[in-house]
N, C-alpha and C positions, 0 to 999 in steps of 0.2 A: 473376497480378497481385493485390496486396492492396489493400483499401480503406484509406483514411486518415482518422483522426479529424478532420483539418482540413477535409475536404470532405464528409463524410457525417454526416447525422443518423441515428444508428444505430437501426434498427427490427428488426434481426436480427443474430445473430452473423455475423462476417465469414468469408470463405472465402479460402484460400490454396492454390494448386496445388502449391506447393513447401513443404518443411519450413520452419518459422519460422527455423531457424538459417541458411537461405539467403536468406530474405526480409528479414532485419534484420541490421545489423552489430553491434549491442550489445544485450545483455539487461540491463535495469536491474531487478535482482532484490530484492524484499523478502526479509527474513531470517526473522523470527519467523513460524512457520506456513507458510513456503514452503520454506526450505532446512533449517531446524531448529526443534525445539520444546525449549527449555531446552538441556540438555547433549547431546541426541540428534539425529541427522540424521533428517529426514523420509524415509519409505520411498521408494526409487527416486531420491532427489535426487542422491546422490553419483554414481551411474552416469550419470544423465541429463546432469548438468553436465559430466562428463568427456567424454561423447560430443559435447556442444555445443561444447566447447572445441576438439576435434579438427577441427571444420569451419571453424575460424577465427573463430567468433563471440566477441567480447569479452564477458566476464562482469564486471559491476559490481554491487556489493551495496549497496542503498540502503535504509536503515532509519530509522524514526522513533524507535527506541530510542536515547536519548542517554546511556545509563549507562556504556557502555564505549568507550574510544578505538578508532580504526580498527586500530591495531596489535594490540590484544587480540582484536578480532573476527576479524582475519585469522589470528591464531594458532589461535583456536578452529575456524575453518573448515578450516584445514590439518590440525588434529588429527582432524577428522571425515572427512578424505579429499578435501576440496575445496581444492586449493592456491590461496592468495590472498596478496597483498601488501597492506600498509596503504593504498596508493594505490588499491586496488580497492574500498575501503569508503568510502561517503559516508553520513554520518549527520546527523540533525536537529540535533545539537549544533553541527556545523560551520555549518549554515545559520543557526542562531540566533546564533552568535558573529559571523557576518558582519553580520547585522542590527543587533546591539548595537554593533559597531564603527563603524557608520554614524551612531550616535546620540551617541557620547561621544568625548572626545579620546584620542589614543594614550596608552597607559600608564595609563588610568583603572582604578579598582577597580570590580569588578562583584560584587554579591552572588549567590552560586551556591546554588540549591536543587536538588540533584542530585548526580551522581557525578563520577568522574574524567574521563569523556568530555567533560563541559562544561568542566572545568578546563583540559584540554589544548587544546580547541578555542579557548577564550579566549586562551590563551598563544600559539597560532598567529597570532592577530590582534593580538598585542602588548598584551593586556589582562591585568589582575591579578585573579585569583579570590580573593574573601574570603568569610567565613562569618557575619559579624556586621554589623549596621547601625552599630555603634559604630566600625567601621573606615572609615566615610564613603564607601560606594560611590556611584557615580553612576547605576547601573542595576541591575535584577534580572533574572536569567535562570533559568528553571525547566525541568528535564527529569526524565524518569523515572529513578529509582534505588531499589532495594529498601530502602535505608537511610533514605529520607526519612520523617520522623516529625513529630509535632505541633510540636516546637520549631522545626524548619526551616520549616514552613508558617506558624507564628506570626511568625518573623523576616521572612519574605517579606511577610506581611500588614502588618507595621509599616512596612516600606520602601515598599510600594505606597501605603499611606495617606499617606505624606509626599510623594507625587507623583513618585517615581522611575519612569522608563520600565520597563515590565515585558514581557519577551519570553518566550514559552513555546516550547520546542522542538517540541511537538506537543500535540494534545488527544485522542489515542486514549483512549477510556474504558476499554478493556481491553487486556491483553497475554496471549498464549498462553504457558503454561509446561508443563513435563513433567507436572504434576499437574492441569492444567486451565486455565480462564480466570480471570485475576486482575485486580485494579484496575490501570489504566494511568495515564499521566501526566495524561490529561484528568480523571480522578477527583480527583487531587491538585490540579490547577489549579482545579477547581470549588470546592474548600475555600477557597482564597485569594480567588476571585471572590466567594463568598458572604460572606466576612468583610469585603471592601473595597467591593463594588459596582463594581469596575473590571474591564474586559475587557483581557486581554493581547493583544499583537501575536503572532501565531502564525507560526512559520517553517517547520514541517515539512509533510509531505504532509497534505492535497492542495493546499496553497497555493503560490503562485509562488516564494517564496524557496527552497524545497527543489528545485523544478525547475531554477531558475537555478543553484543550487550543483551539481547533478548534471551539467548540461550543461557548466559551466565546468571541472569536474574530469575528465570522461570524454571530452569532445570528440566525443560520439556524433553521427553523421550520420543514421542510420536506426535510432533506438532503439525497443525494445519493452519496455514496463513489464510486469513479471511480479509479481503479488501475490495475496493471499488476501482482501483487504478491499475492499469496494465504496466505502466512504466515505473511504478514504485513497489506496490504490494506484490504483484505477480512476478515481476522481474526479480524482486528481492527473494521470493520463494525459490525461483529457478536458480539464482546464484547460491542460495543456501542448500540446495538439494533436497527441498521439502515440498510437500504437496500444497495446493492452494484451492480456495473457493472464491470465485468472482461473483459479487452481487451487483445488481443493476440499480442501486439506490443512490449512486454518486455520479461520477463524471463519465464513465465508459459507456459507449453506445454499442449496440449490436453490430453496426457496420464496422466500427473500429476493431471489434473482436474478430470478425471474419478476416480482416487484413493483418492480423497479428503475426509477427515473426515468432520463431521458436521460443525465444526467451520471454515472450509476453503471453504465452498460452496457458490458461489456468487448467488445473486438473478437473475441477468441477465448476459449474455455473448454476446460478439460481436467481430468482427475482429479488430475494431479500434473505434475511437471516433465518427464515424458516427452512432454508435449504440445509441447515445443519441437522435438522431433525428427521430427514428422510433418506432412504436409499437413493442412489442415482443410477438410472438405467444405462446399460452398456450400449455403445454405438458399434454396430457390426457392418462388415462389408456385405453388400447385397445389390444384385441387378446392375452391376457396373457403377454403383454409387455406395451410399452409406445409409443404413437404416437405424432409426431410433423411434421406438413406439410405432405409431401409424404413419410415420413420415419417411420418405426416401429422398435423399439429396444427391445431386451429381453436378459436376462441372462439364459444360459442353461449349467449346469454342469461346472460352473466357467468360462464360455466363453461368451463374449458379441456377439450377432448376430444382424445383421442389414438387414432389408428388405425394398424394395421400391426403388424409383428412384426420390426422390424429387429434385426440382430445386435448393434448397438452402442447401448447405452442413451444414450450421450452425443449421438448423432445425434437421438434422441428429445427430449433436453433442449434441443438447439439449435432444433428445430422448435417446441417449447413456448415458448421465449423469444420467437420471432418472433410467435407468436399472442398471447402475453401482452402484449408491449410495444406491439403494434399496437392491442390493445383498450384498454390503459392510455392511450395517446395519444389515442384516440378519445373516451373519456368521463371520463378522469381517475380511474377506479376500477380497481384490480387485479382481474383475473379469478381465480376460484377454481380452483386447479390441484392440489388435494390428491389427488384420485382419479388424475389423470394421472401425478403424481409417484410415487404408490404403485405404479402399473403398471410404472414404470421402476426401482423399487427404491430410490428416494430417501426 
């Protein structure tokens, strides 16, 4: 039996007696940092997703990256060995386009600051993408694309200053690439915000428009959000009242997880997507602390301590999370877990 985000204030990682592929009908998978990094698949992702698919679990790919249309993303996934159709891909451009369509008349022009993903998402909603304020758009939509430069940000600023509705696909500050971590759409949105003093309406994770778009397009009944970011993937699952799996193949570190507030705490955690294929051990209260596998963790005087010699360091991290989150909830200050994390090799 799995815990559910709708009924549990999470103070420890959840447990599942069965592999997550059996406990949930649909995996809502983030892409960047989870399935791939730039042009390359994340290690173990291809085989793990193939195994999940054979169990009957539906795989849907949910990304805040608005730069590429679903068909292009599906082609890229298929080239990497992860067969996918355009309908399997849900992006923040689609969520943003739906929000814009609710603000302007059918057939309206919309100023696009972004790439082809936004243009095609607008077209799907019967809207016309333009690139200049001179073309008299009725709204502005902004999403990540590597081509966005000063001239595009300036055009958006002029339009926003005139009072046009401004919708951002997402506000992720960074995006993982094959070379490392690079500026994301949130960084570009911040430039327009600084120039105008205006806040955009945001459509992507972790906010409700993205969750609504995902549910509408997948029809998932028992979804599991799978991601690498606490402030988008995991918070989005929390906001949507669904369970989540955090994988450590992207931007989140173990130290960040220990200091996570309630809305950033995943139901499950795993090294990579192989975590879909296994049961997840339960964390239990023990000896004034929390036990998982061969490890016991407790918080003492603001410091996390770890005892035992379990074979699985992830069991140790689960126990540490329980001790850290309990301490955080008690006094509002994160406990120092540096020594304990070092013992586990993080």
